[in-house]
Backbone as CSV, one residue per row, in Angstrom:
resi,resn,N_x,N_y,N_z,CA_x,CA_y,CA_z,C_x,C_y,C_z
1,MET,1.266,-14.852,-20.835,1.401,-14.360,-19.309,2.691,-15.071,-19.141
2,PRO,3.352,-14.169,-18.388,4.483,-15.071,-17.515,4.456,-15.863,-16.728
3,VAL,5.296,-16.102,-16.586,5.083,-17.959,-15.968,5.396,-17.490,-14.544
4,ASP,5.704,-17.022,-13.421,5.517,-16.294,-12.201,4.089,-16.434,-11.735
5,ILE,3.503,-15.755,-12.952,2.162,-15.078,-12.744,1.051,-16.860,-12.655
6,VAL,1.196,-17.159,-13.745,0.376,-18.343,-13.984,1.188,-19.247,-12.569
7,LYS,1.961,-19.458,-12.356,2.219,-20.317,-11.003,1.618,-19.827,-9.636
8,ARG,1.613,-18.621,-9.728,1.037,-17.728,-8.353,-0.763,-18.507,-8.580
9,LEU,-1.076,-17.946,-10.100,-2.778,-18.528,-9.887,-3.255,-19.838,-9.976
10,ALA,-2.288,-20.589,-10.202,-2.180,-22.486,-9.819,-2.467,-23.061,-8.650
11,SER,-1.814,-22.185,-8.117,-1.378,-22.532,-6.397,-2.412,-21.712,-5.647
12,ASN,-3.230,-20.730,-5.858,-3.706,-20.155,-4.888,-5.477,-20.416,-5.542
13,GLU,-6.277,-20.986,-4.592,-7.559,-21.034,-5.021,-7.902,-19.928,-5.672
14,ASP,-7.400,-18.792,-4.489,-8.369,-17.271,-4.024,-8.480,-16.979,-6.156
15,ASP,-6.850,-16.374,-6.234,-6.802,-16.195,-7.462,-7.353,-16.388,-8.321
16,SER,-7.190,-17.687,-8.253,-8.008,-18.661,-9.834,-9.334,-18.139,-9.993
17,VAL,-10.165,-18.700,-8.498,-11.593,-18.307,-9.378,-12.011,-16.653,-9.222
18,GLU,-10.519,-15.718,-8.896,-11.155,-14.037,-9.124,-10.871,-14.345,-10.682
19,LEU,-10.140,-14.797,-11.186,-9.526,-14.563,-12.630,-10.907,-15.055,-13.458
20,ARG,-10.845,-16.464,-13.099,-11.864,-16.871,-13.521,-12.772,-15.755,-13.903
21,LEU,-13.527,-14.955,-12.797,-14.851,-15.176,-12.700,-14.554,-13.164,-13.265
22,ILE,-12.793,-12.900,-13.767,-12.592,-11.296,-14.338,-12.895,-11.668,-15.897
23,ILE,-12.116,-13.307,-15.695,-12.534,-13.535,-17.653,-13.859,-13.795,-17.827
24,GLN,-14.883,-14.436,-17.517,-15.838,-14.786,-17.736,-16.861,-13.174,-17.685
25,ASN,-17.093,-12.631,-16.861,-17.841,-11.264,-16.498,-17.308,-10.125,-15.832
26,ALA,-15.784,-9.957,-16.674,-15.223,-8.188,-16.632,-16.461,-7.205,-17.604
27,ALA,-17.373,-7.129,-18.269,-18.521,-6.350,-18.377,-18.974,-5.926,-17.143
28,VAL,-19.754,-7.296,-16.563,-20.404,-6.635,-14.972,-19.260,-6.298,-14.181
29,LEU,-18.406,-6.474,-13.862,-17.666,-5.931,-12.659,-17.394,-4.384,-13.335
30,LYS,-17.726,-4.084,-14.626,-16.687,-3.171,-14.628,-18.188,-1.596,-15.203
31,GLY,-19.673,-2.514,-14.888,-20.666,-1.444,-15.394,-20.871,-1.740,-16.931
32,LYS,-20.611,-2.648,-17.552,-20.913,-2.227,-18.949,-21.822,-3.502,-19.169
33,ARG,-21.888,-4.321,-18.625,-23.254,-5.215,-18.755,-24.035,-5.152,-17.358
34,ILE,-25.322,-5.578,-17.320,-25.870,-5.893,-16.015,-25.929,-7.079,-15.402
35,SER,-25.307,-7.950,-15.862,-25.424,-9.167,-15.415,-24.735,-10.534,-16.213
36,GLY,-24.002,-11.475,-15.877,-24.034,-12.641,-16.323,-23.577,-13.619,-15.005
37,MET,-23.328,-14.911,-15.833,-23.538,-15.965,-14.944,-22.240,-17.073,-14.873
38,LEU,-21.989,-17.745,-13.984,-20.421,-18.158,-13.357,-20.661,-19.850,-12.957
39,PHE,-20.214,-21.050,-13.328,-20.410,-22.018,-12.196,-19.631,-22.078,-11.494
40,LEU,-20.047,-22.113,-9.652,-19.142,-21.914,-8.953,-19.136,-23.187,-7.928
41,ASN,-17.795,-23.995,-6.705,-18.654,-24.714,-6.398,-18.784,-24.170,-5.303
42,ASP,-19.109,-25.083,-3.581,-19.151,-24.151,-2.252,-18.061,-23.424,-2.364
43,LYS,-17.192,-23.559,-2.539,-15.644,-22.825,-1.606,-15.659,-21.298,-2.560
44,GLU,-15.147,-21.926,-3.756,-15.728,-20.763,-4.604,-16.964,-19.627,-4.775
45,LEU,-17.476,-20.395,-4.044,-19.263,-19.490,-3.853,-18.490,-18.588,-2.861
46,ALA,-18.272,-19.136,-1.635,-17.827,-18.606,-0.666,-17.019,-17.228,-0.679
47,ILE,-15.971,-17.406,-1.647,-14.877,-16.856,-1.627,-15.341,-15.642,-2.223
48,ILE,-15.939,-15.908,-3.710,-16.428,-14.816,-4.459,-17.259,-13.951,-3.858
49,SER,-18.348,-14.695,-2.734,-19.285,-13.610,-2.246,-18.736,-12.918,-1.009
50,GLU,-17.444,-13.038,-0.484,-16.692,-12.440,0.492,-16.088,-11.268,-0.699
51,LYS,-15.696,-11.753,-1.331,-15.046,-10.604,-2.504,-15.675,-9.398,-2.992
52,LEU,-16.794,-9.809,-2.860,-18.110,-8.974,-3.466,-18.708,-9.027,-3.262
53,ARG,-18.696,-8.932,-1.387,-19.783,-7.802,-0.425,-19.877,-6.670,-0.314
54,LYS,-18.403,-6.027,-0.457,-18.782,-4.615,-0.388,-18.751,-3.917,-1.597
55,THR,-19.233,-4.347,-2.890,-19.102,-3.266,-3.715,-21.204,-3.750,-4.497
56,SER,-20.912,-2.893,-5.434,-21.919,-3.093,-5.927,-22.876,-4.310,-6.613
57,ILE,-21.918,-5.274,-6.622,-22.278,-6.246,-7.124,-22.911,-7.572,-6.071
58,SER,-23.969,-8.327,-6.868,-25.394,-9.259,-6.218,-24.821,-10.768,-6.884
59,LEU,-24.995,-11.744,-5.766,-25.077,-12.935,-6.629,-25.875,-13.481,-6.320
60,MET,-26.583,-14.225,-7.056,-28.007,-15.389,-6.824,-27.705,-16.237,-7.058
61,ILE,-27.769,-17.350,-6.921,-27.727,-18.551,-7.113,-29.061,-19.347,-7.875
62,LEU,-28.680,-19.624,-8.789,-29.938,-19.982,-10.272,-30.547,-21.475,-10.033
63,CYS,-29.365,-22.446,-9.621,-29.706,-23.798,-9.540,-28.810,-23.996,-9.384
64,THR,-28.526,-25.756,-8.051,-27.160,-26.450,-8.143,-27.400,-27.783,-8.874
65,CYS,-26.411,-28.249,-9.264,-25.844,-30.118,-10.030,-24.872,-30.200,-9.822
66,LYS,-25.082,-31.335,-9.566,-23.650,-32.309,-9.558,-22.387,-31.188,-8.336
67,LYS,-22.737,-30.939,-7.778,-22.305,-30.082,-6.806,-21.467,-28.841,-6.791
68,ARG,-22.212,-28.143,-7.858,-21.643,-26.802,-8.621,-22.807,-25.765,-9.076
69,HIS,-22.750,-24.548,-8.765,-23.923,-23.489,-8.246,-23.867,-22.757,-9.545
70,LEU,-24.936,-22.792,-10.403,-25.047,-21.887,-11.653,-25.695,-20.413,-10.960
71,VAL,-24.581,-19.562,-10.921,-24.646,-18.049,-10.159,-25.132,-16.911,-10.884
72,LEU,-25.895,-16.631,-10.382,-26.399,-15.295,-11.251,-25.606,-13.980,-10.641
73,ILE,-24.516,-13.487,-11.372,-24.364,-11.696,-11.186,-23.835,-10.576,-11.687
74,TYR,-24.644,-9.562,-10.947,-25.709,-9.004,-11.707,-25.445,-7.832,-10.212
75,ARG,-26.028,-6.568,-11.515,-26.222,-5.125,-10.542,-27.474,-5.178,-10.320
76,ALA,-28.210,-4.941,-9.556,-29.449,-5.659,-9.041,-29.964,-3.908,-9.141
77,LYS,-29.673,-2.784,-9.330,-30.362,-2.107,-9.843,-30.667,-1.723,-11.266
78,GLU,-29.038,-1.757,-11.715,-29.568,-1.890,-13.364,-30.087,-2.944,-13.880
79,LEU,-30.393,-4.055,-13.419,-31.167,-5.230,-13.771,-33.254,-5.068,-13.370
80,GLU,-33.102,-4.369,-12.039,-33.938,-4.181,-11.654,-34.464,-2.903,-12.422
81,GLU,-34.101,-1.965,-13.071,-34.606,-0.687,-14.296,-34.838,-1.968,-15.407
82,TYR,-33.909,-2.843,-15.846,-34.163,-2.672,-17.085,-35.401,-4.070,-17.105
83,LEU,-35.147,-4.720,-16.186,-36.590,-5.566,-16.243,-37.793,-4.974,-16.172
84,LYS,-37.784,-3.573,-15.886,-39.260,-2.712,-16.113,-39.329,-2.041,-17.263
85,ARG,-38.841,-2.243,-18.049,-39.121,-2.000,-19.089,-40.144,-2.720,-20.066
86,SER,-41.349,-1.573,-20.805,-42.668,-2.633,-21.150,-42.342,-3.273,-21.941
87,GLU,-41.153,-3.144,-23.125,-41.050,-4.153,-23.857,-40.397,-5.615,-23.012
88,VAL,-39.419,-5.141,-22.182,-39.210,-7.015,-21.743,-40.060,-7.690,-20.688
89,SER,-40.690,-6.245,-19.496,-41.623,-6.926,-18.401,-42.855,-7.374,-19.397
90,ASP,-43.400,-6.968,-20.867,-43.922,-7.367,-21.451,-44.563,-9.393,-21.705
91,TYR,-42.506,-9.121,-22.437,-41.930,-10.340,-23.021,-42.065,-11.546,-21.697
92,LEU,-41.477,-11.240,-20.509,-41.591,-11.490,-19.403,-42.644,-12.770,-18.649
93,ARG,-43.888,-11.472,-18.753,-45.121,-12.226,-18.374,-45.168,-13.303,-19.512
94,GLU,-45.074,-13.330,-20.776,-45.852,-14.853,-21.287,-44.821,-15.892,-20.603
95,PHE,-44.077,-15.898,-19.775,-43.281,-17.193,-18.672,-43.757,-16.863,-17.244
96,GLY,-44.253,-16.042,-17.286,-45.430,-16.268,-16.006,-44.730,-15.137,-14.915
97,TYR,-43.982,-14.544,-15.404,-42.997,-13.683,-14.256,-43.897,-12.259,-14.178
98,ARG,-43.991,-11.850,-12.603,-44.518,-10.683,-13.012,-44.146,-9.050,-12.646
99,ARG,-45.037,-8.105,-13.783,-44.277,-6.856,-13.411,-44.123,-6.362,-12.245
100,ASP,-42.993,-5.578,-12.186,-42.998,-4.524,-11.633,-42.191,-5.336,-9.859
101,ASP,-42.142,-6.084,-9.998,-41.651,-7.205,-8.717,-40.276,-7.972,-9.480
102,PHE,-39.065,-7.444,-8.795,-38.253,-8.172,-9.053,-37.502,-8.878,-8.323
103,ILE,-37.937,-9.070,-6.926,-37.419,-10.338,-6.150,-38.104,-11.742,-6.898
104,SER,-39.844,-11.104,-6.876,-40.720,-12.763,-6.963,-39.830,-12.778,-8.592
105,ASN,-39.883,-12.446,-9.683,-38.858,-12.579,-10.563,-37.520,-13.222,-10.738
106,LEU,-36.792,-12.834,-10.062,-35.614,-13.408,-9.416,-36.036,-14.949,-9.247
107,ILE,-36.990,-14.769,-8.050,-37.369,-16.060,-7.591,-37.700,-17.607,-8.886
108,ARG,-38.756,-16.484,-9.699,-39.043,-17.524,-10.807,-38.026,-17.880,-11.799
109,LEU,-36.835,-17.053,-11.722,-35.882,-17.800,-12.568,-35.722,-18.640,-12.170
110,HIS,-34.833,-18.717,-10.933,-34.846,-19.546,-10.099,-34.797,-21.128,-9.888
111,GLN,-36.430,-20.690,-10.145,-37.464,-22.169,-10.162,-37.488,-22.591,-11.557
112,ARG,-37.259,-21.850,-12.474,-37.575,-22.521,-13.696,-36.159,-22.905,-14.280
113,MET,-34.826,-22.604,-13.471,-33.633,-22.754,-14.571,-33.532,-23.876,-13.490
114,ASN,-34.096,-24.252,-12.072,-33.669,-25.416,-11.264,-35.067,-26.493,-12.221
115,GLY,-35.899,-26.439,-12.867,-36.358,-26.945,-13.315,-36.099,-27.720,-14.482
116,PHE,-35.109,-27.313,-15.299,-34.630,-27.037,-16.431,-33.388,-28.174,-15.806
117,TYR,-32.583,-27.977,-14.568,-31.339,-28.736,-14.325,-31.856,-30.233,-13.489
118,ASN,-33.032,-29.944,-13.900,-33.225,-31.231,-12.639,-34.449,-32.236,-13.655
119,LYS,-34.171,-31.791,-14.894,-34.695,-32.550,-16.066,-36.655,-32.387,-16.186
120,ILE,-36.767,-31.479,-15.516,-38.386,-31.413,-15.799,-38.896,-30.409,-16.839
121,LYS,-38.487,-29.216,-16.575,-38.702,-28.795,-18.003,-37.955,-28.481,-18.812
122,GLU,-38.395,-27.421,-19.980,-37.068,-27.365,-20.916,-36.466,-26.438,-20.437
123,PHE,-35.352,-25.690,-21.131,-34.823,-24.379,-20.909,-35.514,-23.187,-21.006
124,PRO,-35.509,-22.449,-20.045,-35.716,-21.093,-20.312,-35.158,-20.037,-20.731
125,HIS,-35.385,-20.302,-22.139,-34.504,-18.852,-22.724,-34.809,-17.595,-22.149
126,GLU,-35.526,-17.361,-21.606,-36.123,-16.108,-20.802,-34.567,-15.534,-19.584
127,VAL,-33.867,-16.719,-19.409,-32.930,-16.186,-18.535,-32.246,-14.825,-19.302
128,GLY,-31.935,-15.255,-20.800,-31.377,-14.308,-21.372,-31.843,-12.600,-21.548
129,VAL,-32.850,-12.660,-21.305,-33.025,-11.177,-20.555,-32.497,-10.469,-19.747
130,PHE,-32.445,-11.491,-18.667,-31.680,-11.389,-17.095,-30.622,-11.231,-17.508
131,LEU,-30.457,-11.536,-18.855,-28.377,-11.661,-18.740,-28.857,-10.027,-19.917
132,GLY,-29.829,-9.670,-19.863,-29.597,-8.005,-21.301,-29.078,-8.445,-22.348
133,TYR,-29.592,-10.029,-22.891,-30.046,-9.828,-24.179,-31.075,-9.008,-24.511
134,PRO,-31.369,-8.585,-25.953,-32.013,-7.710,-26.598,-33.066,-8.944,-27.448
135,ILE,-34.289,-8.483,-26.741,-35.558,-9.377,-27.058,-35.196,-10.236,-28.217
136,CYS,-35.023,-9.121,-29.494,-34.878,-9.147,-30.463,-33.992,-10.937,-30.836
137,ASP,-33.050,-10.459,-30.169,-32.235,-11.892,-30.679,-32.754,-12.893,-29.541
138,ILE,-33.306,-13.325,-28.607,-33.866,-14.368,-27.780,-34.709,-14.446,-28.846
139,LYS,-35.783,-13.795,-29.450,-36.800,-14.403,-30.342,-36.483,-14.387,-31.645
140,GLY,-35.299,-14.262,-31.758,-34.548,-14.828,-33.385,-33.390,-16.011,-32.989
141,PHE,-33.489,-16.106,-32.145,-32.634,-17.950,-30.901,-33.531,-18.641,-31.173
142,LEU,-35.157,-18.393,-30.864,-36.175,-18.956,-30.771,-36.806,-19.842,-31.828
143,GLU,-36.971,-18.131,-32.777,-37.859,-18.246,-33.870,-36.774,-19.085,-34.972
144,ASN,-35.678,-19.282,-35.218,-34.904,-19.792,-36.124,-33.987,-21.455,-35.321
145,LYS,-34.441,-20.959,-34.576,-33.495,-22.635,-33.432,-31.899,-22.623,-33.189
146,GLY,-31.603,-21.129,-33.096,-30.397,-20.886,-33.042,-29.531,-21.405,-34.329
147,GLU,-30.373,-21.027,-35.134,-29.304,-21.174,-36.579,-29.606,-19.753,-37.306
148,ARG,-29.233,-19.180,-38.677,-29.373,-18.250,-39.476,-29.196,-16.847,-38.880
149,TYR,-28.212,-16.658,-37.427,-28.256,-15.687,-37.079,-26.999,-14.583,-37.820
150,LEU,-26.807,-13.901,-37.521,-26.676,-12.668,-38.070,-24.670,-12.939,-37.725
151,HIS,-24.073,-12.842,-36.418,-23.340,-13.030,-36.013,-23.248,-13.753,-34.596
152,SER,-22.024,-13.992,-34.223,-22.100,-14.597,-32.720,-20.920,-14.416,-31.929
153,GLY,-21.150,-13.892,-30.819,-20.195,-13.636,-30.072,-20.520,-13.623,-28.475
154,TYR,-21.128,-12.663,-27.909,-21.313,-13.186,-26.449,-22.846,-13.983,-26.241
155,TRP,-23.524,-13.728,-27.267,-24.741,-14.463,-27.238,-25.006,-14.517,-29.114
156,LYS,-26.161,-15.046,-29.388,-26.331,-14.546,-30.939,-27.322,-13.568,-31.749
157,ILE,-27.076,-12.967,-32.639,-27.363,-11.666,-32.757,-28.525,-11.558,-34.105
158,TYR,-30.007,-11.439,-33.892,-30.632,-11.802,-34.855,-30.772,-10.285,-35.453
159,GLY,-30.611,-9.115,-34.581,-31.224,-7.933,-34.900,-30.603,-7.639,-34.585
160,ASN,-29.756,-5.619,-35.105,-29.449,-4.468,-34.439,-28.001,-4.837,-34.455
161,LEU,-27.730,-5.666,-35.516,-25.887,-6.217,-35.636,-24.975,-5.001,-35.169
162,GLU,-24.483,-4.083,-35.280,-23.769,-2.971,-35.445,-23.706,-2.521,-33.949
163,GLU,-25.085,-2.312,-33.671,-25.255,-1.941,-31.925,-25.109,-2.991,-31.165
164,THR,-25.165,-4.172,-31.292,-24.658,-4.935,-30.598,-22.970,-5.620,-30.695
165,ARG,-22.963,-5.393,-32.035,-21.463,-6.085,-31.773,-20.343,-4.668,-31.184
166,GLU,-21.097,-3.551,-30.933,-20.264,-2.360,-30.420,-20.497,-2.849,-28.614
167,LYS,-21.406,-3.202,-28.397,-21.453,-4.024,-26.826,-20.329,-4.867,-26.864
168,PHE,-20.286,-5.492,-27.983,-19.504,-7.102,-27.669,-18.089,-6.399,-27.520
169,LEU,-17.403,-4.725,-27.775,-16.397,-5.066,-28.206,-15.959,-4.200,-27.247
170,SER,-16.878,-3.413,-26.661,-17.135,-3.075,-25.116,-17.016,-3.830,-24.304
171,TYR,-17.483,-5.088,-24.150,-17.093,-5.769,-23.233,-15.812,-6.504,-23.317
172,ASP,-15.282,-7.014,-24.183,-14.010,-7.073,-24.863,-13.314,-6.344,-23.592
173,GLU,-13.228,-5.265,-24.675,-12.452,-3.724,-23.891,-12.170,-4.021,-22.183
174,ALA,-13.146,-4.003,-21.516,-13.525,-4.221,-20.064,-12.689,-4.931,-19.536
175,ARG,-12.667,-6.596,-20.341,-12.376,-7.667,-19.657,-10.863,-7.470,-20.041
176,GLU,-10.435,-6.891,-21.083,-8.930,-6.343,-21.221,-8.124,-5.800,-19.997
177,ILE,-9.185,-4.784,-19.363,-8.556,-3.799,-18.483,-8.758,-4.199,-17.303
178,ALA,-9.825,-5.229,-17.069,-10.196,-5.850,-15.808,-8.966,-7.101,-15.313
179,ILE,-8.647,-7.518,-16.558,-7.255,-8.206,-16.419,-6.027,-7.720,-16.063
180,ASP,-6.054,-7.006,-16.691,-4.556,-5.851,-16.604,-4.400,-5.449,-15.090
181,GLU,-5.620,-4.816,-14.686,-5.743,-4.580,-13.446,-5.582,-5.698,-12.549
182,PHE,-5.868,-6.744,-12.705,-5.275,-8.301,-11.730,-4.140,-8.225,-11.877
183,LEU,-3.855,-8.363,-13.004,-2.711,-9.017,-13.294,-1.252,-7.566,-12.110
184,ALA,-1.600,-6.561,-12.668,-1.200,-5.495,-11.983,-1.314,-5.458,-10.417
185,GLY,-1.779,-6.470,-9.587,-2.231,-6.807,-8.094,-3.160,-6.105,-7.332
186,ASN,-4.105,-5.619,-8.468,-5.542,-5.400,-7.367,-6.686,-6.388,-7.364
187,ARG,-7.111,-6.499,-6.223,-8.040,-7.392,-6.149,-9.212,-6.839,-6.741
188,LEU,-10.442,-8.135,-6.355,-11.449,-8.456,-6.810,-12.156,-6.998,-6.735
189,GLU,-12.229,-6.482,-5.223,-13.200,-6.087,-4.529,-12.823,-4.730,-5.246
190,ASN,-11.682,-4.462,-5.787,-11.318,-3.143,-5.969,-11.326,-2.908,-7.709
191,ILE,-11.650,-4.407,-8.181,-11.813,-3.960,-10.142,-13.218,-3.604,-10.541
192,ALA,-13.584,-4.107,-9.537,-15.637,-3.671,-9.329,-15.711,-2.434,-9.026
193,CYS,-16.148,-2.158,-10.218,-16.954,-0.321,-9.996,-18.002,0.175,-10.194
């Protein structure tokens, strides 16, 4: 990365947090993935919220700990449709989520994530569902205690190796495109499609 760009990013908090969001969640911004997560402080959250206000990207604080917010960045329509799939909704019901009630399911996820970060409950692995992970990979992770996976990338793959690796490649391509657009002077609200 050219020195002048690095200097600009280091001196401008808006640019710095935008680039971090792009690097970590370009696939969401570019419509290749339904959701992602990011830790943001209060000021960064305000910046990102304002930048994404006119896009199809939504934000939800999943939990707050040590003055940082774990934020779900998602495409509401796509995530809602994904959660309605029978395999997905059946799996979520095992953890107390309701069928066809998008808002209450987001609230339930928020409660479960808060329970974990406040050291009251164990980690809610079903968050992977909200991130679009295949159910077979979530179940495989739990059954194998995070070991014996076929491949590791954006998550650990336990089934459908080639299909999921192709998804990972599309996520990488989205990141490259989004970073190039940002470095060419496009703002976050224009990068998100």
